[in-house]
C-alpha positions in Angstrom: -38.7 -38.4 31.8 -36.4 -41.0 33.3 -33.1 -40.1 34.8 -31.2 -41.8 32.0 -33.0 -39.8 29.3 -32.5 -36.6 31.3 -28.8 -37.3 31.4 -28.6 -37.8 27.7 -30.5 -34.6 27.0 -28.4 -32.7 29.4 -25.2 -34.0 27.8 -26.4 -33.1 24.3 -27.4 -29.6 25.4 -24.1 -29.1 27.1 -22.2 -30.1 24.0 -24.4 -27.9 21.9 -23.9 -24.9 24.2 -20.2 -25.6 24.4 -19.9 -25.8 20.6 -21.9 -22.6 20.2 -19.6 -20.8 22.7 -16.5 -22.0 20.8 -17.9 -20.8 17.5 -18.9 -17.5 19.0 -15.4 -17.0 20.5 -13.9 -18.0 17.1 -16.2 -15.5 15.3 -15.2 -12.7 17.6 -11.5 -13.4 17.5 -11.4 -13.7 13.7 -13.2 -10.4 13.3 -10.0 -8.8 14.6 -7.8 -10.9 12.3 -6.9 -10.3 8.6 -9.3 -13.0 7.3 -9.7 -13.0 3.5 -12.9 -11.3 2.6 -13.4 -12.3 -1.0 -13.8 -10.1 -4.1 -17.5 -10.9 -4.7 -17.7 -11.7 -8.4 -20.9 -10.5 -10.0 -23.5 -12.5 -12.1 -22.3 -13.1 -15.7 -24.8 -13.9 -18.4 -25.7 -13.0 -22.0 -27.1 -9.6 -20.9 -24.0 -8.9 -18.7 -21.2 -10.8 -20.4 -18.1 -9.1 -18.8 -16.7 -10.7 -15.7 -16.0 -8.2 -12.9 -16.3 -7.9 -9.1 -18.6 -5.9 -6.8 -17.6 -2.3 -7.4 -16.3 0.3 -4.9 -15.0 -2.0 -2.1 -11.9 -2.1 -0.1 -11.3 -5.5 1.3 -8.6 -7.8 2.7 -6.8 -10.7 1.1 -4.8 -13.3 3.1 -3.8 -16.9 2.4 -3.8 -20.1 4.4 -4.6 -21.0 8.0 -2.1 -18.4 9.3 -3.5 -15.6 7.1 -0.1 -14.9 5.4 0.3 -12.2 2.8 -2.4 -10.1 4.4 -3.0 -7.2 1.9 -5.4 -4.4 1.5 -7.3 -4.8 -1.8 -9.4 -2.1 -3.5 -12.0 -2.9 -6.2 -12.7 0.3 -8.1 -15.9 1.7 -9.7 -15.6 -0.6 -12.7 -15.3 -3.8 -10.6 -11.6 -4.4 -11.1 -8.7 -4.6 -8.6 -7.1 -1.2 -9.1 -6.6 1.8 -6.8 -7.8 4.2 -9.5 -11.3 4.6 -10.9 -12.0 4.2 -14.6 -13.7 6.9 -16.7 -15.1 6.0 -20.1 -15.2 9.6 -21.3 -11.6 10.5 -20.3 -9.5 11.7 -23.3 -5.9 11.3 -22.0 -3.9 8.4 -23.5 -4.7 5.0 -22.1 -3.0 1.6 -21.9 -5.1 -1.4 -20.9 -3.2 -4.2 -19.0 -5.1 -7.5 -19.3 -4.4 -10.8 -17.5 -5.2 -13.3 -14.8 -4.2 -13.5 -11.1 -0.7 -12.2 -12.0 -2.3 -8.8 -12.9 -5.1 -9.1 -10.3 -2.0 -9.3 -8.0 -3.7 -9.6 -4.6 -0.4 -10.1 -2.7 1.5 -7.2 -4.2 0.5 -3.6 -3.2 -1.1 -2.0 -6.3 1.5 0.8 -6.7 4.2 -1.9 -7.0 2.4 -4.0 -9.7 3.2 -3.9 -13.4 0.2 -1.7 -14.0 0.9 0.4 -10.9 4.5 1.2 -12.0 3.4 2.0 -15.5 0.7 4.4 -14.2 3.2 6.1 -11.8 5.7 6.6 -14.6 3.0 8.0 -16.9 1.9 10.4 -14.2 -0.6 13.0 -15.5 0.3 12.3 -19.1 -2.0 9.4 -19.3 -3.7 6.4 -17.7 -3.2 2.7 -17.2 -6.2 0.5 -16.6 -6.0 -3.2 -15.5 -8.7 -5.7 -16.4 -8.0 -9.1 -14.8 -9.2 -11.9 -12.5 -7.8 -15.0 -11.1 -8.2 -18.1 -13.3 -8.9 -16.2 -16.5 -7.3 -17.7 -19.7 -6.5 -16.2 -23.1 -10.1 -16.7 -24.3 -11.4 -14.5 -21.5 -8.7 -11.8 -22.3 -10.6 -11.2 -25.5 -13.7 -10.1 -23.6 -11.7 -7.6 -21.6 -9.8 -6.4 -24.7 -13.1 -5.6 -26.3 -14.3 -3.7 -23.3 -11.0 -1.8 -23.1 -11.2 -1.0 -26.8 -14.9 -0.1 -27.1 -15.8 1.3 -23.7 -12.6 3.0 -22.6 -11.1 3.7 -26.0 -7.7 2.3 -25.0 -4.9 3.4 -27.3 -2.7 0.4 -26.5 -2.8 -2.9 -24.7 -0.5 -5.2 -22.7 -1.4 -8.8 -22.2 0.4 -11.0 -19.6 0.5 -14.6 -20.8 1.3 -17.4 -18.2 1.5 -21.2 -18.2 -2.1 -22.2 -17.9 -3.5 -19.6 -20.3 -3.5 -22.1 -23.2 -5.2 -25.3 -22.1 -7.6 -23.4 -19.8 -8.9 -21.4 -22.8 -10.5 -24.6 -24.1 -13.8 -25.8 -22.7 -12.7 -29.4 -22.8 -10.1 -28.7 -20.2 -11.8 -26.0 -18.1 -15.2 -24.4 -17.7 -15.0 -21.5 -15.2 -18.3 -19.8 -14.4 -18.2 -16.2 -15.6 -15.5 -16.7 -18.2 -15.5 -17.4 -21.9 -13.8 -20.5 -23.3 -13.2 -21.9 -26.8 -15.4 -24.8 -27.6 -14.9 -27.0 -30.7 -17.9 -26.7 -33.0 -17.6 -28.8 -36.2 -14.1 -28.0 -37.4 -13.5 -24.7 -35.7 -13.4 -23.0 -32.3 -16.1 -20.7 -31.0 -16.1 -18.5 -27.9 -18.7 -19.7 -25.3 -19.7 -18.0 -22.1 -20.1 -20.2 -19.0 -22.7 -18.2 -17.1 -22.1 -17.4 -13.4 -24.7 -17.2 -10.7 -23.5 -16.3 -7.2 -24.2 -19.2 -4.7 -27.3 -18.7 -2.6 -25.4 -18.8 0.7 -22.7 -16.3 -0.4 -24.1 -13.4 1.5 -24.2 -15.5 4.7 -20.5 -16.5 4.1 -19.5 -12.9 3.7 -21.3 -11.8 6.9 -19.3 -14.2 9.1 -15.6 -14.0 9.7 -15.5 -17.6 10.7 -17.3 -18.7 7.5 -14.9 -16.6 5.4 -11.9 -18.1 7.2 -13.2 -21.7 6.4 -14.1 -20.9 2.8 -11.3 -18.6 1.7 -8.4 -19.2 4.0 -8.8 -23.0 4.6 -10.6 -23.6 1.2 -12.9 -26.0 2.9 -15.1 -26.6 -0.1 -12.1 -27.6 -2.3 -10.9 -29.9 0.5 -14.3 -31.6 0.7 -14.4 -31.9 -3.1 -11.0 -33.5 -3.3 -11.8 -35.9 -0.5 -15.1 -36.9 -2.0 -13.2 -37.7 -5.3 -10.6 -39.8 -3.5 -7.8 -37.2 -3.8 -5.7 -36.2 -0.8 -3.0 -34.0 -2.4 -3.0 -30.2 -2.5 -5.3 -28.4 -5.0 -4.2 -28.8 -8.5 -2.1 -31.9 -7.8 -4.7 -34.6 -8.5 -2.2 -37.4 -8.6 0.2 -36.1 -6.0 3.9 -36.6 -6.9 3.0 -38.6 -10.0 2.4 -35.4 -11.9 5.0 -32.7 -12.8 4.0 -29.1 -13.3 5.8 -26.4 -15.3 4.3 -23.0 -15.5 1.4 -24.0 -13.1 0.2 -26.5 -15.6 0.9 -30.2 -16.2 4.3 -30.6 -17.9 3.3 -33.6 -20.0 1.1 -33.0 -23.1 -0.2 -35.3 -25.8 0.0 -34.4 -29.5 -3.7 -33.9 -29.4 -3.6 -31.4 -26.6 -0.8 -29.5 -28.2 -2.7 -29.4 -31.5 -5.9 -28.1 -30.1 -4.1 -25.6 -27.9 -2.3 -24.2 -31.0 -5.6 -23.8 -32.6 -6.8 -21.9 -29.6 -3.8 -19.5 -29.9 -4.6 -19.0 -33.6 -8.3 -18.3 -32.7 -7.2 -15.9 -30.1 -5.2 -13.8 -32.5 -8.0 -14.0 -35.1 -10.6 -12.8 -32.6 -8.4 -10.1 -31.2 -7.9 -8.6 -34.7 -11.7 -8.4 -35.1 -12.9 -7.3 -31.7 -10.1 -5.0 -30.6 -8.2 -4.0 -33.8 -5.3 -2.1 -32.3 -2.3 -1.6 -34.5 0.1 -4.5 -33.8 2.9 -2.1 -32.8 0.6 -0.8 -29.9 0.1 -4.2 -28.4 2.6 -6.1 -26.2 2.5 -9.7 -25.0 4.5 -10.2 -21.8 5.2 -14.0 -21.7 6.2 -15.5 -18.3 9.5 -17.3 -17.9 9.9 -21.0 -17.4 11.1 -20.2 -13.9 12.4 -23.7 -12.8 14.8 -23.5 -15.7 15.7 -19.9 -15.0 17.0 -20.7 -11.5 18.9 -24.0 -11.6 18.0 -26.0 -14.7 16.5 -28.8 -12.5 14.6 -31.4 -14.6 15.8 -29.5 -17.6 14.6 -32.1 -20.1 11.2 -32.1 -18.6 11.1 -28.3 -18.6 12.4 -27.9 -22.1 9.8 -30.3 -23.5 7.0 -29.3 -21.2 3.6 -28.2 -22.5 4.2 -24.6 -21.3 7.6 -24.4 -23.0 6.2 -25.6 -26.3 3.1 -23.4 -26.2 5.0 -20.3 -25.2 7.3 -20.8 -28.1 4.4 -21.2 -30.5 2.5 -18.2 -29.0 5.5 -15.9 -29.3 6.2 -17.1 -32.9 2.7 -16.3 -33.9 2.6 -12.9 -32.2 5.8 -11.8 -33.8 4.7 -13.0 -37.2 1.6 -10.8 -36.8 3.7 -7.7 -35.9 2.9 -7.6 -32.2 5.5 -6.6 -29.5 6.7 -9.6 -27.5 8.5 -9.5 -24.2 10.0 -12.8 -23.3 10.7 -12.7 -19.5 12.8 -15.8 -19.6 16.1 -14.2 -20.6 15.4 -11.1 -18.6 14.8 -13.0 -15.4 17.7 -15.3 -16.1 20.1 -12.5 -16.6 19.2 -10.8 -13.3 19.1 -14.0 -11.4 22.5 -15.1 -12.5 23.9 -11.7 -11.8 22.7 -11.3 -8.2 20.5 -14.2 -7.2 17.2 -12.3 -7.4 14.1 -14.5 -7.6 10.8 -13.3 -9.0 8.1 -15.0 -7.0 7.3 -15.6 -3.3 8.8 -18.5 -1.4 5.3 -19.9 -0.8 3.5 -18.6 -3.9 4.3 -18.8 -7.6 2.9 -15.4 -8.5 5.3 -12.6 -9.3 6.7 -10.8 -6.4 7.4 -7.0 -6.5 10.7 -7.9 -8.3 8.9 -9.8 -11.0 6.4 -7.0 -11.6 9.2 -4.4 -11.7 11.1 -6.3 -14.4 8.0 -6.7 -16.5 7.1 -3.0 -16.0 10.5 -1.8 -17.1 10.4 -4.0 -20.2 7.0 -2.6 -21.2 8.1 1.0 -20.5 11.0 0.3 -22.8 8.8 -0.4 -25.8 8.4 2.5 -28.3 4.7 2.9 -27.9 4.9 3.6 -24.2 7.0 6.8 -24.4 5.4 7.9 -27.7 1.9 7.5 -26.3 2.6 9.5 -23.2 4.7 12.1 -25.0 7.9 11.4 -23.0 11.5 11.8 -24.3 13.9 9.0 -23.8 15.7 11.0 -21.1 12.5 11.8 -19.2 11.3 8.3 -19.3 14.6 7.0 -18.1 14.5 9.4 -15.2 11.0 8.3 -14.2 11.9 4.6 -14.3 15.1 5.3 -12.3 13.0 6.9 -9.6 11.3 3.6 -9.0 7.8 2.8 -8.0 6.5 4.2 -4.7 4.6 1.7 -2.5 2.0 4.3 -1.4 0.8 5.3 2.0 -1.3 2.2 2.7 1.2 -0.4 1.4 
């Protein structure tokens, strides 16, 4: 081997060894840092149609390169983010809380979430189970409602409805592996499962702190996908500043999108009455506020006419017409904000903060079915709510 070739080989080996050492050091250092560990969703198919996570795990969630919002997250025996286990044969009164990432609530300690507060106030008089996962829309809520009704015999239900629950219920706008979406068949909408198979390299990713940091904290796969499609903005902002968002969904909406979304709402209520036929007075829909308009009215015309504003109005109108309880968080948030300046999300994250969860929890606890179900007088319930929600020893 000539001296020139030996020099090249030596240089390549030196670079490889140097890179390996850097990666090794990064792996060691990150093992002592609150790197996000992932929730490990399970396979979903026709035989196992209910989306859930790997059961009985306590893991860590954090966001971004600087691992902000580091939080302990517990996945219980049923595969849901909740500090309490679920028992199908338990006879005490039960409320099911169903939603997406707002109820999954990875940033907020469980005892301070909507469901955590409701459970604390119920005490030994009953139970509050949450069934939720990030990205789930209204169509997926039906699957968890059926499980809550049939498996756990829930006596009542609380659904949290947010901005992207409407369009993302439709397969033409989103198809998330593991979730059910409405697909147009002939002249009606039918629920369709999008099967989910965990990626082959998932176990390898989970075994490495560096890999988890790249995938979950830096969201490297999403970055690569956006770059490959010629997009450079942040996730969810495909056209950068050209798009405006209200309620975490695009503000503009065509008549066609509004029409099919209203049909999705109608289909949701029709399916709910068939698959989980609770008495309407035992079901509450907590509808998120249009928070940009709550705070300062910026872009008020855009906000008032936005897709979310129109859809939330239609959803609440239909729910009330069917006799369901409806909690509109918009006036509740607005009243508190104008009184003392309280905001209800994080400065760097649109999900509800502890304050947002607390307002929603108090509103639900104020509904007739909550005190009646748990056998509490008005005075006892008032005292329990006044005592607040305790954060818990690990929070």
